[in-house]
C-alpha positions in Angstrom: 5.1 -14.1 -9.4 2.1 -12.5 -7.8 -0.5 -10.4 -9.4 -2.6 -7.7 -7.7 -5.7 -9.7 -6.8 -7.8 -10.2 -3.7 -6.9 -13.9 -3.8 -3.2 -13.2 -3.6 -3.8 -10.6 -0.8 -5.6 -13.4 1.1 -2.6 -15.7 0.5 -0.2 -13.2 2.0 -2.5 -12.6 5.0 -2.7 -16.3 5.5 1.1 -16.6 5.5 1.4 -13.9 8.1 -1.3 -15.5 10.2 0.8 -18.7 10.6 3.6 -16.6 12.2 3.7 -15.0 15.6 2.8 -11.6 14.0 -0.7 -10.1 14.2 -1.8 -8.2 11.0 -4.1 -5.3 11.4 -5.5 -2.8 8.9 -5.8 0.7 10.5 -6.1 4.2 9.3 -3.1 6.3 9.6 -0.5 8.2 7.6 2.5 5.9 8.1 5.4 7.2 6.1 5.9 4.0 4.0 2.3 2.9 4.3 2.9 0.4 7.1 4.2 0.2 10.6 5.8 -2.8 12.3 5.8 -2.9 16.1 8.5 -5.5 16.5 8.5 -5.9 20.3 4.8 -6.6 20.2 4.9 -8.5 16.8 2.1 -6.4 15.4 2.0 -5.3 11.7 -0.2 -2.4 10.9 -1.0 -1.6 7.3 -3.0 1.5 6.1 -6.5 0.3 5.6 -7.2 2.9 2.9 -4.7 1.4 0.5 -5.9 -0.3 -2.7 -5.2 -4.0 -3.1 -2.0 -3.3 -5.0 -0.7 -1.0 -2.1 -1.6 -3.6 0.5 0.1 -6.4 -1.5 3.3 -4.3 -1.9 3.4 -3.5 1.8 2.9 -7.1 2.8 5.6 -8.2 0.4 8.0 -5.6 1.8 7.1 -6.7 5.4 7.5 -10.4 4.7 10.9 -9.9 3.1 11.9 -7.9 6.2 10.8 -10.4 8.8 12.8 -13.4 9.9 10.3 -16.2 9.6 11.1 -19.8 10.4 9.9 -21.8 7.4 9.4 -24.9 9.5 6.3 -23.4 11.2 4.6 -22.7 7.9 2.3 -25.1 6.1 3.6 -26.5 2.9 1.8 -24.1 0.6 2.8 -21.1 2.7 6.4 -22.3 2.8 6.5 -22.4 -1.0 4.9 -18.9 -1.2 7.4 -17.6 1.4 10.4 -19.0 -0.6 9.1 -17.6 -3.8 8.6 -14.2 -2.3 12.2 -14.1 -1.1 13.4 -15.2 -4.6 11.2 -13.3 -7.1 9.8 -9.8 -7.7 6.2 -8.7 -8.1 4.6 -8.9 -11.5 1.6 -6.7 -12.5 
């Protein structure tokens, strides 16, 4: 279970950095708050979101992506598995 903290946001960003995807924070009015450019493997999250909004977006994105757990470090593999099994706690 993740809480809305900067440390947990950093953990999610670290998990994404180990994949082929590039995470960027940009301004924009994306309908759900984020945009995934799948052909280019770029994830764009609204930079004006508060920490809780960014964490929720990244959790939604991570659940949507197909990530090979074997490319992740041990700590990120455990985080990835827990994201896919549990829901967010405030």
